[in-house]
C-alpha positions as CSV (number, residue, x, y, z in Angstrom):
1,M,-15.6,25.6,27.7
2,P,-17.7,25.1,24.6
3,Y,-20.8,24.5,26.7
4,S,-20.5,27.8,28.6
5,G,-20.0,29.5,25.2
6,N,-23.1,27.9,23.8
7,S,-25.2,28.7,26.9
8,S,-24.2,32.4,26.8
9,L,-25.0,32.5,23.1
10,A,-28.4,31.0,23.7
11,R,-29.0,33.5,26.5
12,V,-28.1,36.4,24.1
13,V,-30.4,35.0,21.4
14,R,-33.2,34.5,23.9
15,V,-32.8,38.1,25.2
16,S,-32.7,39.5,21.6
17,A,-35.8,37.5,20.7
18,V,-37.7,38.8,23.8
19,S,-36.6,42.4,23.0
20,L,-37.7,42.1,19.4
21,G,-41.0,40.6,20.5
22,L,-41.7,43.5,22.9
23,V,-40.7,46.1,20.4
24,Y,-42.8,44.4,17.7
25,G,-45.8,44.1,20.0
26,A,-45.6,47.8,21.0
27,V,-45.4,48.9,17.4
28,M,-48.3,46.7,16.3
29,A,-50.4,47.9,19.3
30,S,-49.8,51.6,18.5
31,Y,-50.4,50.9,14.8
32,Y,-53.7,49.1,15.5
33,K,-54.7,51.8,18.0
34,G,-54.1,54.5,15.4
35,S,-56.1,52.5,12.8
36,A,-59.0,52.0,15.2
37,K,-59.0,55.7,16.0
38,K,-59.2,56.7,12.4
39,A,-61.9,54.2,11.7
40,S,-64.0,55.4,14.6
41,E,-63.5,59.0,13.5
42,K,-64.7,58.1,10.0
43,S,-67.8,56.3,11.3
44,A,-68.6,59.2,13.7
45,H,-68.7,61.8,10.9
């Protein structure tokens, strides 16, 4: 019984970590895209 509990907990932790990683990656990607756009606009003017 404890084994199944531990494995399910590990699965939840893994899914949470993957979800956080995807969200973090998306946020950082959009942030860097916005920064790059601002920088290119500045250099264009």
